[in-house]
VOBA-1610 file (N, C-alpha, C; in pm, whole numbers, padded with zeros to 5 digits, always signed):
BEGIN
Met-01809+00867+00436Met-01677+00827+00388Met-01655+00878+00246Lys-01536+00929+00221Lys-01500+00977+00088Lys-01406+00876+00022Val-01447+00830-00094Val-01369+00727-00165Val-01330+00779-00304Gly-01200+00770-00335Gly-01151+00814-00464Gly-01114+00697-00553Phe-01143+00710-00682Phe-01113+00604-00779Phe-01016+00657-00884Leu-00902+00587-00898Leu-00798+00629-00991Leu-00812+00558-01125Ser-00780+00628-01231Ser-00784+00570-01365Ser-00674+00466-01381Asp-00704+00362-01457Asp-00605+00258-01489Asp-00536+00300-01619Lys-00445+00397-01608Lys-00391+00466-01726Lys-00319+00374-01824Asn-00249+00274-01775Asn-00175+00185-01864Asn-00245+00050-01881Gly-00370+00043-01838Gly-00443-00083-01845Gly-00568-00073-01931Phe-00667-00154-01897Phe-00788-00161-01979Phe-00913-00171-01893Arg-00897-00171-01760Arg-01011-00179-01669Arg-01027-00048-01593Ala-01117-00049-01496Ala-01135+00064-01406Ala-01173+00006-01269Pro-01146+00078-01161Pro-01183+00028-01028Pro-01330+00054-00995Leu-01401+00122-01086Leu-01542+00153-01067Leu-01617+00133-01198His-01733+00068-01189His-01818+00048-01307His-01950+00122-01284Pro-02008+00184-01387Pro-02134+00257-01371Pro-02245+00176-01304Asp-02247+00045-01325Asp-02352-00039-01267Asp-02345-00046-01115Ser-02229-00010-01058Ser-02214-00015-00912Ser-02259+00113-00844Leu-02276+00220-00920Leu-02303+00352-00862Leu-02426+00355-00774Gln-02536+00299-00821Gln-02662+00307-00748Gln-02660+00227-00618Lys-02561+00141-00602Lys-02552+00057-00483Lys-02478+00126-00368Tyr-02415+00240-00399Tyr-02351+00318-00294Tyr-02456+00414-00237Asp-02472+00415-00105Asp-02573+00500-00042Asp-02515+00633+00006Lys-02451+00630+00122Lys-02401+00752+00183Lys-02256+00784+00143Thr-02191+00691+00077Thr-02052+00709+00037Thr-02038+00817-00070Gln-01944+00907-00051Gln-01916+01011-00151Gln-01810+00958-00247Leu-01841+00959-00374Leu-01753+00901-00475Leu-01684+01010-00557Phe-01551+01002-00562Phe-01469+01096-00638Phe-01392+01018-00744Val-01391+01066-00868Val-01323+00995-00976Val-01238+01088-01060Glu-01129+01037-01113Glu-01052+01112-01212Glu-01137+01125-01338Lys-01119+01231-01411Lys-01208+01263-01523Lys-01206+01157-01633Asp-01095+01083-01643Asp-01086+00980-01747Asp-01106+00839-01691Ile-01178+00828-01579Ile-01195+00701-01509Ile-01255+00592-01599Phe-01347+00632-01689Phe-01415+00534-01774Phe-01362+00532-01918Lys-01247+00593-01940Lys-01192+00600-02076Lys-01169+00461-02135Asn-01120+00368-02052Asn-01094+00232-02100Asn-01222+00161-02142Leu-01336+00207-02090Leu-01464+00145-02119Leu-01541+00221-02227Asp-01475+00320-02285Asp-01536+00403-02389Asp-01660+00475-02338Leu-01654+00518-02211Leu-01762+00594-02147Leu-01703+00722-02090Thr-01789+00814-02050Thr-01741+00937-01988Thr-01805+00957-01852Ala-01726+01002-01756Ala-01774+01021-01619Ala-01875+01135-01610Asn-01875+01224-01707Asn-01967+01339-01705Asn-02113+01296-01713Asp-02136+01172-01757Asp-02273+01123-01772Asp-02334+01077-01639Tyr-02254+01076-01533Tyr-02301+01023-01405Tyr-02291+01132-01298Lys-02406+01189-01262Lys-02412+01306-01174Lys-02366+01277-01032Lys-02373+01153-00989Lys-02337+01120-00851Lys-02186+01134-00826Leu-02109+01135-00933Leu-01964+01137-00921Leu-01908+01277-00908Lys-01810+01292-00818Lys-01742+01420-00799Lys-01600+01408-00855Val-01539+01521-00882Val-01407+01522-00946Val-01296+01494-00844Leu-01210+01400-00879Leu-01092+01370-00798Leu-00973+01445-00860Asn-00923+01546-00789Asn-00809+01623-00836Asn-00709+01639-00723Lys-00609+01723-00741Lys-00504+01738-00640Lys-00559+01787-00506Thr-00662+01869-00513Thr-00720+01924-00390Thr-00806+01820-00318Ser-00898+01758-00391Ser-00988+01662-00328Ser-00916+01533-00287Leu-00806+01500-00354Leu-00731+01379-00322Leu-00683+01380-00177Lys-00651+01498-00127Lys-00601+01511+00010Lys-00709+01483+00115Gln-00835+01479+00072Gln-00947+01458+00164Gln-00996+01313+00166Met-00941+01228+00078Met-00994+01093+00064Met-00964+01004+00186Asp-01066+00930+00228Asp-01048+00829+00332Asp-00994+00700+00270Val-01038+00672+00148Val-00997+00551+00076Val-00969+00588-00069Val-00863+00530-00124Val-00831+00547-00267Val-00821+00408-00329Cys-00888+00387-00444Cys-00893+00256-00509Cys-00830+00262-00648Phe-00758+00157-00683Phe-00699+00146-00817Phe-00710+00001-00861Val-00664-00028-00983Val-00668-00166-01032Val-00535-00234-01000Asp-00435-00217-01088Asp-00306-00282-01060Asp-00186-00192-01082Ser-00207-00062-01093Ser-00094+00032-01102Ser-00133+00162-01034Val-00046+00211-00948Val-00072+00335-00876Val+00053+00421-00874Asp+00037+00550-00894Asp+00147+00645-00898Asp+00191+00679-00754Ile+00321+00668-00729Ile+00374+00701-00597Ile+00341+00847-00561Gly+00336+00933-00662Gly+00304+01073-00638Gly+00166+01090-00576Val+00073+01003-00611Val-00061+01008-00554Val-00055+00974-00405Ile+00023+00874-00371Ile+00034+00830-00232Ile+00092+00941-00144Lys+00185+01016-00198Lys+00249+01123-00121Lys+00150+01226-00071Thr+00045+01251-00150Thr-00049+01359-00117Thr-00162+01315-00025Leu-00175+01187+00005Leu-00286+01139+00087Leu-00275+01185+00232Lys-00390+01200+00295Lys-00390+01240+00435Lys-00343+01125+00524Ser-00308+01157+00646Ser-00262+01056+00741Ser-00371+00952+00766Asp-00330+00827+00772Asp-00420+00714+00799Asp-00520+00687+00687Ala-00492+00733+00567Ala-00576+00699+00452Ala-00557+00551+00419Arg-00649+00497+00343Arg-00642+00356+00302Arg-00635+00347+00151Val-00552+00254+00101Val-00537+00237-00043Val-00571+00092-00077Val-00657+00072-00177Val-00708-00060-00213Val-00672-00094-00357Gly-00618-00214-00379Gly-00589-00256-00515Gly-00511-00386-00521Leu-00466-00418-00642Leu-00381-00534-00667Leu-00237-00482-00673Phe-00165-00495-00564Phe-00036-00429-00551Phe+00079-00507-00614Asp+00164-00434-00686Asp+00292-00487-00729Asp+00383-00488-00605Pro+00448-00600-00575Pro+00530-00610-00453Pro+00635-00500-00438Lys+00700-00462-00548Lys+00804-00359-00541Lys+00744-00222-00507Ile+00633-00189-00572Ile+00565-00062-00545Ile+00514-00060-00401Lys+00468-00173-00357Lys+00415-00184-00221Lys+00523-00152-00118Lys+00642-00202-00140Lys+00753-00176-00048Lys+00790-00027-00049Glu+00789+00032-00168Glu+00820+00175-00178Glu+00719+00259-00101Ile+00592+00222-00114Ile+00486+00296-00047Ile+00499+00284+00105Lys+00525+00162+00152Lys+00537+00140+00296Lys+00655+00219+00355Lys+00760+00232+00276Lys+00877+00309+00321Lys+00847+00458+00320Leu+00776+00502+00218Leu+00745+00644+00202Leu+00635+00690+00297Arg+00528+00610+00311Arg+00413+00647+00392Arg+00371+00530+00482Pro+00445+00504+00589Pro+00409+00393+00679Pro+00276+00415+00751Asp+00226+00538+00747Asp+00099+00568+00814Asp-00023+00531+00730Val-00001+00501+00602Val-00111+00466+00512Val-00134+00314+00513Ser-00259+00273+00523Ser-00293+00130+00523Ser-00312+00081+00380Leu-00245-00027+00343Leu-00255-00083+00209Leu-00336-00211+00213Tyr-00452-00211+00151Tyr-00538-00328+00146Tyr-00517-00398+00012Asp-00438-00503+00018Asp-00393-00574-00102Asp-00480-00697-00127Phe-00545-00703-00242Phe-00630-00818-00274Phe-00550-00947-00281Phe-00421-00938-00307Phe-00338-01058-00307Phe-00325-01118-00166Gln-00352-01037-00064Gln-00340-01080+00075Gln-00475-01116+00137Leu-00580-01116+00057Leu-00713-01145+00109Leu-00717-01285+00168Pro-00766-01302+00291Pro-00772-01436+00353Pro-00870-01528+00279Arg-00838-01656+00273Arg-00921-01753+00202Arg-01029-01805+00296Ile-01126-01722+00328Ile-01236-01760+00415Ile-01367-01731+00343Ser-01472-01803+00381Ser-01598-01797+00306Ser-01659-01657+00305Arg-01653-01584+00415Arg-01719-01454+00418Arg-01640-01347+00342Ala-01523-01382+00293Ala-01445-01287+00212Ala-01461-01314+00062Gln-01546-01408+00027Gln-01559-01446-00114Gln-01608-01332-00203Asn-01697-01247-00151Asn-01746-01138-00235Asn-01646-01023-00248Leu-01532-01037-00181Leu-01423-00939-00195Leu-01311-00993-00285Asp-01322-01118-00324Asp-01211-01189-00388Asp-01190-01147-00534Ala-01114-01041-00551Ala-01086-00989-00685Ala-01002-01086-00768Leu-00915-01162-00703Leu-00832-01257-00777Leu-00918-01362-00845Ser-01016-01414-00771Ser-01104-01517-00828Ser-01195-01461-00936Ser-01249-01342-00913Ser-01341-01285-01013Ser-01268-01260-01145Gln-01143-01213-01137Gln-01067-01187-01259Gln-01017-01316-01322Ala-00979-01413-01238Ala-00932-01542-01290Ala-01043-01617-01362Asn-01164-01606-01311Asn-01278-01671-01375Asn-01294-01621-01518Leu-01288-01490-01535Leu-01300-01432-01668Leu-01179-01463-01755Leu-01063-01474-01691Leu-00941-01507-01765Leu-00952-01645-01828Gly-01006-01741-01752Gly-01023-01876-01806Gly-01115-01876-01927Tyr-01225-01803-01916Tyr-01320-01791-02027Tyr-01255-01725-02149Ser-01190-01610-02124Ser-01134-01532-02234Ser-01018-01603-02303Ser-00944-01684-02228Ser-00829-01753-02287Ser-00872-01854-02393Val-00987-01919-02372Val-01037-02014-02471Val-01078-01940-02599Leu-01144-01825-02580Leu-01183-01745-02697Leu-01061-01694-02772Arg-00957-01657-02695Arg-00833-01608-02758Arg-00769-01718-02841Ala-00766-01839-02788Ala-00709-01952-02862Ala-00787-01981-02989Ser-00919-01966-02981Ser-01003-01995-03098Ser-00975-01899-03213Leu-00926-01780-03180Leu-00894-01682-03284Leu-00761-01713-03354Glu-00675-01789-03287Glu-00543-01819-03343Glu-00543-01947-03427Thr-00632-02038-03395Thr-00637-02160-03476Thr-00726-02138-03597Ser-00690-02197-03710Ser-00773-02184-03830Ser-00869-02301-03842Asn-00873-02386-03740Asn-00972-02492-03732Asn-01087-02447-03643Val-01191-02529-03633Val-01304-02498-03545Val-01293-02586-03419Ile-01359-02545-03312Ile-01352-02620-03188Ile-01454-02735-03181Pro-01581-02714-03217Pro-01676-02825-03206Pro-01670-02921-03324Met-01728-03039-03308Met-01743-03132-03420Met-01848-03076-03515Met-01824-03088-03644Met-01921-03043-03744Met-01940-03151-03848Thr-02066-03174-03882Thr-02101-03272-03984Thr-02163-03200-04103Thr-02101-03215-04218Thr-02151-03149-04339Thr-02159-03250-04453Ala-02221-03209-04562Ala-02231-03297-04679Ala-02093-03326-04737Ala-01998-03237-04709Ala-01863-03254-04762Ala-01777-03343-04671Gly-01829-03374-04553Gly-01751-03457-04461Gly-01758-03405-04318Asn-01694-03474-04228Asn-01698-03439-04086Asn-01570-03369-04041Ile-01586-03279-03945Ile-01471-03215-03880Ile-01469-03260-03735Ser-01359-03317-03694Ser-01348-03368-03558Ser-01338-03254-03457Pro-01388-03273-03335Pro-01377-03167-03233Pro-01231-03147-03192Ala-01199-03025-03155Ala-01062-02994-03113Ala-01029-03063-02981Lys-00902-03100-02968Lys-00852-03154-02841Lys-00788-03039-02764Val-00841-03010-02647Val-00792-02900-02566Val-00734-02952-02436Leu-00615-02905-02403Leu-00546-02944-02279Leu-00529-02823-02190Ile-00571-02836-02064Ile-00559-02728-01967Ile-00457-02770-01861Leu-00350-02694-01846Leu-00247-02723-01747Leu-00253-02618-01635Gly-00283-02663-01514Gly-00298-02572-01402Gly-00446-02549-01375Ile-00499-02619-01275Ile-00645-02617-01253Ile-00680-02540-01126Gly-00681-02408-01140Gly-00734-02323-01035Gly-00868-02268-01083Val-00905-02150-01037Val-01030-02089-01080Val-01030-02067-01232Ala-00920-02014-01285Ala-00912-01988-01429Ala-00913-02118-01509Gly-00838-02217-01463Gly-00832-02344-01534Gly-00966-02414-01540Leu-01040-02411-01430Leu-01172-02474-01427Leu-01269-02403-01521Gln-01263-02269-01524Gln-01350-02195-01616Gln-01312-02223-01761Ala-01181-02239-01786Ala-01136-02271-01921Ala-01190-02407-01965Ile-01189-02504-01874Ile-01244-02637-01904Ile-01392-02624-01938Ala-01467-02553-01853Ala-01611-02537-01874Ala-01641-02469-02007Thr-01563-02366-02041Thr-01585-02292-02165Thr-01552-02378-02287Ala-01441-02448-02282Ala-01402-02535-02393Ala-01505-02646-02415Lys-01558-02700-02304Lys-01661-02803-02315Lys-01788-02746-02378Arg-01825-02625-02336Arg-01946-02563-02393Arg-01931-02539-02543Leu-01808-02514-02587Leu-01783-02491-02729Leu-01772-02621-02808Gly-01777-02733-02737Gly-01779-02863-02805Gly-01645-02933-02818Ala-01544-02889-02745Ala-01411-02952-02752Ala-01405-03079-02668Arg-01309-03162-02698Arg-01272-03273-02609Arg-01161-03217-02519Val-01179-03230-02388Val-01093-03156-02296Val-01024-03248-02197Trp-00896-03217-02175Trp-00816-03284-02072Trp-00761-03178-01978Gly-00739-03214-01853Gly-00684-03121-01757Gly-00580-03186-01668Tyr-00485-03105-01621Tyr-00383-03158-01530Tyr-00343-03053-01428Asp-00320-03100-01306Asp-00263-03017-01200Asp-00187-03110-01106Val-00082-03058-01044Val-00001-03138-00955Val-00068-03162-00821Arg-00171-03083-00789Arg-00240-03100-00661Arg-00334-03219-00664Ala-00334-03293-00555Ala-00402-03423-00550Ala-00553-03415-00562Asp-00615-03308-00512Asp-00761-03304-00505Asp-00828-03249-00630Val-00751-03219-00734Val-00805-03153-00853Val-00873-03251-00949Lys-00836-03375-00945Lys-00889-03474-01040Lys-01041-03476-01040Asp-01102-03480-00923Asp-01249-03483-00914Asp-01312-03358-00974Gln-01247-03243-00954Gln-01299-03118-01008Gln-01296-03119-01161Val-01187-03169-01217Val-01172-03178-01363Val-01279-03270-01421Glu-01295-03386-01360Glu-01391-03485-01412Glu-01536-03441-01392Ser-01560-03360-01288Ser-01696-03312-01263Ser-01745-03219-01374Leu-01651-03160-01447Leu-01685-03070-01558Leu-01689-03143-01693Gly-01670-03274-01689Gly-01679-03352-01811Gly-01548-03368-01885Ala-01438-03325-01825Ala-01307-03341-01887Ala-01237-03465-01831Lys-01130-03504-01898Lys-01050-03618-01851Lys-00926-03566-01780Phe-00889-03634-01672Phe-00769-03593-01598Phe-00648-03667-01653Val-00540-03595-01674Val-00416-03653-01726Val-00335-03709-01610Glu-00313-03838-01611Glu-00232-03903-01507Glu-00086-03891-01548Ala-00024-03781-01511Ala+00109-03751-01565Ala+00222-03757-01464Ser+00189-03771-01336Ser+00297-03764-01237Ser+00261-03841-01111Ser+00361-03902-01053Ser+00341-03971-00925Ser+00355-03873-00809Thr+00401-03751-00842Thr+00416-03646-00741Thr+00285-03570-00727Ser+00228-03569-00610Ser+00104-03494-00587Ser+00120-03406-00465Gln+00042-03299-00463Gln+00051-03202-00355Gln-00087-03174-00298Asp-00088-03124-00176Asp-00211-03080-00113Asp-00207-02929-00098Gly-00321-02869-00066Gly-00324-02725-00039Gly-00391-02646-00150Val-00415-02518-00120Val-00483-02429-00215Val-00392-02395-00332Tyr-00262-02373-00302Tyr-00167-02335-00407Tyr-00062-02444-00424Ala-00014-02458-00547Ala+00092-02555-00574Ala+00224-02501-00520Arg+00312-02593-00479Arg+00444-02552-00433Arg+00543-02564-00548Glu+00658-02504-00530Glu+00761-02507-00634Glu+00816-02649-00650Leu+00831-02693-00777Leu+00885-02826-00805Leu+01037-02824-00802Thr+01094-02937-00768Thr+01239-02951-00780Thr+01273-02966-00928Lys+01399-02949-00964Lys+01440-02963-01104Lys+01408-03102-01157Lys+01427-03203-01073Lys+01400-03340-01114Lys+01251-03360-01137Glu+01168-03308-01045Glu+01023-03321-01060Glu+00974-03250-01185Glu+01029-03132-01210Glu+00989-03054-01326Glu+01025-03126-01455Ser+01144-03185-01459Ser+01190-03259-01577Ser+01102-03381-01603Glu+01069-03454-01497Glu+00986-03574-01510Glu+00845-03537-01555Leu+00796-03425-01504Leu+00661-03382-01540Leu+00654-03341-01687Lys+00756-03272-01736Lys+00760-03232-01877Lys+00751-03354-01968Lys+00828-03457-01932Lys+00829-03579-02013Lys+00693-03648-02009Ala+00631-03650-01892Ala+00503-03718-01876Ala+00390-03646-01950Leu+00398-03514-01955Leu+00294-03436-02020Leu+00313-03426-02172Ala+00434-03454-02219Ala+00468-03431-02359Ala+00371-03500-02455Lys+00336-03625-02429Lys+00249-03700-02520Lys+00114-03631-02535Gln+00057-03586-02423Gln-00074-03520-02428Gln-00065-03385-02498Val+00045-03313-02474Val+00065-03183-02540Val+00073-03202-02690Ile+00150-03299-02733Ile+00172-03324-02876Ile+00041-03360-02947Glu-00047-03430-02879Glu-00174-03473-02939Glu-00281-03364-02938Ser-00256-03254-02869Ser-00358-03150-02851Ser-00356-03047-02964Asp-00473-02991-02992Asp-00485-02883-03089Asp-00465-02747-03020Ile-00512-02738-02894Ile-00501-02616-02815Ile-00453-02651-02676Val-00352-02581-02629Val-00301-02600-02493Val-00309-02466-02420Leu-00374-02464-02306Leu-00383-02344-02223Leu-00310-02372-02092Thr-00213-02288-02058Thr-00134-02314-01938Thr-00155-02205-01833Phe-00190-02247-01712Phe-00217-02154-01602Phe-00130-02183-01480Ala-00031-02271-01493Ala+00046-02317-01376Ala+00139-02208-01324Gln+00115-02166-01200Gln+00199-02066-01137Gln+00220-02100-00990Ile+00332-02052-00936Ile+00365-02069-00795Ile+00371-01930-00733Pro+00289-01901-00632Pro+00288-01766-00573Pro+00428-01720-00531Gly+00470-01606-00585Gly+00599-01548-00549Gly+00719-01614-00615Lys+00696-01710-00705Lys+00806-01783-00770Lys+00792-01776-00922Lys+00898-01818-00990Lys+00895-01829-01136Lys+00802-01944-01174Ala+00726-01926-01279Ala+00633-02030-01324Ala+00708-02156-01364Pro+00652-02274-01336Pro+00720-02399-01374Pro+00722-02418-01526Leu+00830-02471-01577Leu+00843-02496-01721Leu+00783-02633-01751Leu+00673-02635-01825Leu+00602-02759-01852Leu+00613-02805-01997Ile+00643-02714-02089Ile+00650-02748-02231Ile+00782-02696-02287Asp+00870-02786-02327Asp+00999-02742-02382Asp+00990-02733-02535Lys+01093-02676-02595Lys+01090-02653-02740Lys+01091-02783-02821Lys+01147-02889-02762Lys+01148-03019-02831Lys+01005-03070-02845Thr+00925-03053-02741Thr+00785-03096-02746Thr+00706-03012-02846Val+00732-02881-02847Val+00663-02793-02942Val+00691-02835-03086Ser+00814-02877-03114Ser+00852-02915-03250Ser+00777-03039-03299Lys+00721-03116-03205Lys+00649-03238-03240Lys+00497-03218-03245Met+00452-03098-03210Met+00309-03071-03211Met+00257-03058-03354Lys+00127-03075-03369Lys+00065-03064-03501Lys+00072-02921-03554Lys+00084-02906-03684Lys+00082-02773-03744Lys-00055-02709-03714Asn-00053-02580-03692Asn-00174-02504-03661Asn-00221-02523-03517Ser-00138-02590-03434Ser-00171-02599-03292Ser-00146-02465-03226Val-00209-02443-03111Val-00197-02316-03040Val-00169-02340-02893Ile-00072-02266-02840Ile-00046-02263-02696Ile-00075-02122-02647Val-00162-02108-02550Val-00183-01980-02485Val-00124-01990-02346Asp-00015-01919-02324Asp+00060-01929-02199Asp+00016-01817-02104Leu-00073-01850-02011Leu-00126-01750-01918Leu-00030-01723-01803Ala+00083-01791-01802Ala+00185-01768-01700Ala+00302-01688-01757Ala+00282-01628-01873Ala+00389-01556-01942Ala+00454-01449-01855Ala+00374-01377-01778Ala+00426-01265-01698Ala+00521-01311-01588Thr+00513-01436-01547Thr+00601-01487-01441Thr+00700-01590-01493Gly+00735-01580-01620Gly+00837-01668-01676Gly+00786-01763-01780Gly+00657-01795-01776Gly+00597-01881-01878Gly+00607-02028-01849Asn+00505-02103-01891Asn+00505-02249-01878Asn+00564-02316-02002Cys+00582-02236-02109Cys+00640-02288-02233Cys+00776-02221-02256Glu+00871-02300-02296Glu+01008-02250-02314Glu+01018-02144-02423Leu+00927-02145-02520Leu+00934-02054-02634Leu+00846-01929-02619Thr+00782-01914-02506Thr+00694-01800-02484Thr+00771-01669-02481Lys+00718-01567-02548Lys+00772-01433-02544Lys+00666-01342-02482Val+00701-01274-02374Val+00603-01193-02302Val+00545-01084-02392Gly+00412-01079-02396Gly+00343-00976-02471Gly+00337-00998-02621Lys+00382-01115-02668Lys+00388-01140-02812Lys+00323-01272-02850Val+00292-01283-02980Val+00249-01410-03038Val+00360-01454-03133Val+00423-01566-03104Val+00532-01616-03188Val+00490-01747-03253Gln+00553-01779-03365Gln+00524-01902-03434Gln+00652-01982-03452Lys+00646-02107-03413Lys+00763-02195-03421Lys+00719-02333-03465Asp+00777-02380-03573Asp+00745-02512-03627Asp+00595-02528-03653Gly+00532-02418-03697Gly+00390-02425-03730Gly+00297-02412-03611Val+00354-02389-03491Val+00274-02377-03369Val+00276-02232-03323Lys+00160-02177-03291Lys+00152-02041-03239Lys+00156-02044-03087Ile+00241-01959-03029Ile+00253-01950-02883Ile+00215-01808-02843Val+00106-01793-02771Val+00054-01664-02730Val+00104-01632-02589Gly+00181-01522-02579Gly+00235-01482-02450Gly+00179-01349-02402Glu+00066-01311-02454Glu+00003-01184-02418Glu-00039-01184-02271Thr-00023-01069-02208Thr-00059-01057-02066Thr-00187-00976-02045Asp-00254-00940-02154Asp-00377-00861-02143Asp-00496-00935-02203Ile-00500-01066-02186Ile-00608-01148-02239Ile-00745-01097-02191Leu-00748-01045-02068Leu-00873-00995-02011Leu-00927-00872-02084Lys-00844-00811-02165Lys-00886-00691-02237Lys-01007-00720-02325Asn-01019-00843-02371Asn-01131-00880-02457Asn-01264-00881-02382Val-01259-00883-02251Val-01382-00881-02170Val-01371-00770-02065Lys-01322-00655-02107Lys-01289-00548-02012Lys-01410-00494-01936His-01526-00492-01999His-01645-00444-01930His-01683-00540-01817Ala-01684-00669-01846Ala-01717-00769-01745Ala-01612-00771-01634Ala-01484-00758-01672Ala-01376-00758-01573Ala-01389-00638-01480Thr-01420-00521-01537Thr-01439-00401-01456Thr-01561-00413-01366Lys-01668-00468-01419Lys-01792-00482-01341Lys-01769-00568-01216Leu-01700-00680-01232Leu-01676-00769-01118Leu-01577-00708-01020Tyr-01472-00645-01071Tyr-01373-00582-00983Tyr-01437-00467-00906Ser-01523-00392-00973Ser-01594-00281-00909Ser-01681-00331-00794Glu-01743-00446-00813Glu-01827-00503-00708Glu-01743-00556-00592Asn-01626-00611-00622Asn-01535-00653-00516Asn-01497-00535-00427Ile-01468-00423-00491Ile-01433-00302-00416Ile-01552-00248-00338Arg-01669-00247-00400Arg-01788-00197-00331Arg-01817-00279-00205Asn-01803-00410-00215Asn-01826-00496-00099Asn-01722-00469+00011Leu-01600-00439-00032Leu-01496-00405+00065Leu-01528-00274+00135Ile-01571-00174+00058Ile-01605-00043+00117Ile-01721-00058+00216Lys-01818-00140+00181Lys-01933-00163+00269Lys-01888-00224+00402Leu-01799-00324+00393Leu-01748-00387+00514Leu-01665-00289+00596Leu-01589-00206+00527Leu-01505-00106+00594Leu-01591-00005+00670Glu-01704+00033+00613Glu-01795+00126+00680Glu-01860+00062+00802Glu-01887-00069+00793Glu-01954-00140+00902Glu-01858-00177+01014Asn-01737-00221+00977Asn-01641-00267+01077Asn-01498-00247+01028Pro-01442-00129+01048Pro-01306-00100+00999Pro-01197-00182+01067Glu-01232-00248+01178Glu-01133-00328+01250Glu-01144-00477+01217Asp-01222-00512+01117Asp-01241-00651+01081Asp-01108-00719+01053Glu-01096-00847+01090Glu-00972-00921+01070Glu-00932-00931+00923Ile-01028-00920+00835Ile-00999-00925+00691Ile-00903-00812+00653Phe-00925-00694+00709Phe-00839-00579+00678Phe-00701-00595+00741Val-00695-00662+00854Val-00567-00690+00918Val-00483-00779+00827Glu-00548-00882+00769Glu-00478-00975+00679Glu-00434-00903+00552Met-00524-00823+00495Met-00494-00756+00369Met-00383-00652+00380Ser-00363-00600+00499Ser-00263-00494+00518Ser-00129-00547+00568Gln-00119-00680+00585Gln+00007-00737+00631Gln+00114-00728+00523Asn+00239-00714+00565Asn+00350-00714+00470Asn+00381-00856+00429Asp+00431-00873+00307Asp+00470-01007+00259Asp+00584-01063+00341
//
């Protein structure tokens, strides 16, 4: 099987990491010459890799990318080729219209079953996002996170609030606890309380509305308004707030309004990890750090850039496991699920 790896030209990761190379046996690997540019490495140092260019691209059985792919690349692929990545819905529709013969294996469509866990790129990246978000917040506050006792006096531990308890939220709780913070967590889903408390954090009892399921559903305007009011007290008392609340395919719920921000302590920090889908904070600006009433609101969408090597390594392994399964059983139901249209 011939597999091509595309550079993440506008990003910071790669679909292939050098550590994965030795784990490929019979697979022929083709890469663009700048595949490792984001990692400050060069592909010329790895003899196993062949050059992916306009000629060799036409021979690929599988093409892998991170989260952006050029339509021009898709046009040149051979019939029945497979494309693997984190697809933007709009680009995905364009590709299906242009090349209906090409199979698109979208990690967003990966089935939630146990044997697909080693393919789960969303979870591997979310795990690192939770970790990195705490570190990002620590850089914005001029206070320290753990309690410190000195001859000059004591410094109290930071109060950290995590809103939205999925894979990223749980890792954020664990990381904040390891750094010595006092941590609270909240999610609208009913089964999350035990998970929050199992990590040593306290669960915020903020709403009588609870949900079941893997993903949260969209709130009504009334529910959203009631939740904002219920969470306001905890937000105001916190030094750091990390928000991860998102609804698949929908605008992110608004959990922190500007009135609440105005009552927060000076030097408090909000890191809004839902910025790309509308934001959980009313004052969030996508891709920017803004300051309002002494509070910093981080709306950056490239938080993972701070751990780009680790992010690439895990994503590369997700792809390698997928390629291995594809070689063993190309008709596996996992691929049927991943190639379904939204």
